[in-house]
N, C-alpha and C positions, 0 to 999 in steps of 0.2 A: 643363551645369555653368556655362558662361559666363552663361547667362540668369539663373541664380540669383544669381550674384555681381553681375551688372548690377542686378537688382531690389534686392538688399541695399544696394548703393552708392547707388542712387537714393532709396531709402526713408530711408537714414541722412541723406543731403543734404537731403531734404524736412523731416525731423524737425528738423535742425539749424537750417534757415532759419525754420521755424515757431517754434522756441524763441527765436531771436534777435528776430524780429518781436514776439513776445509780451513779451520782456524790454525792448525799446525803448518799448513802449506802457505799461508798468507804472510808475506813479507814486507808489507807496506810500512810498518812502523819501526823496522829494524834499524835503518839508517839514523832515525832521530834518537833512538835509544843509544846507539853507539856514540854519536856526537855528544850527547848528554854526559855519558860516562867519561869521554875524553876531556870535556871541559871540567868536570869535577876533579879528575886526576891532575890537570894542569894546575888548577887552583890550589890543590893540596900540596903539590910540589913546589909552586911559588911560596906558599906560606912557610914550608919547611926551609926553604932556601933562605928567606929574609926573616927567620924567626928572631934572631938576635935584634935587629932593628925594630921589628914589631913589638917585641916584649919591652925594649927599652922605651918605646913611644908610649905604650900602655902605662908603664910604671911611672914616667914623668907626669902623664896626664892625670893619673890617679892621685899622685901627690899633690898636684896643684889643686885638684877637687877637694881632697881631705884637708889641705892647708887652709882653704878658704871657707870651710864648713862652720868654722866658729864665728864668722863674721855675719851669719844670717841671723835676723832678729835683732 
């Protein structure tokens, strides 16, 4: 009985290690991850570049919203 459990445990450990090794060598999703990181970087850099205009637009829009809030009702 113990031999069976030993073989079962060793087989599971070997299959797990083989899965981990094949997962490490798989490069199918690397290009999409790199593209996503680059797009996020571009968006952050553009937001930082145009922050003055963006914050001014948000401020004027918020003032318009708050200025008209008393007319409801």
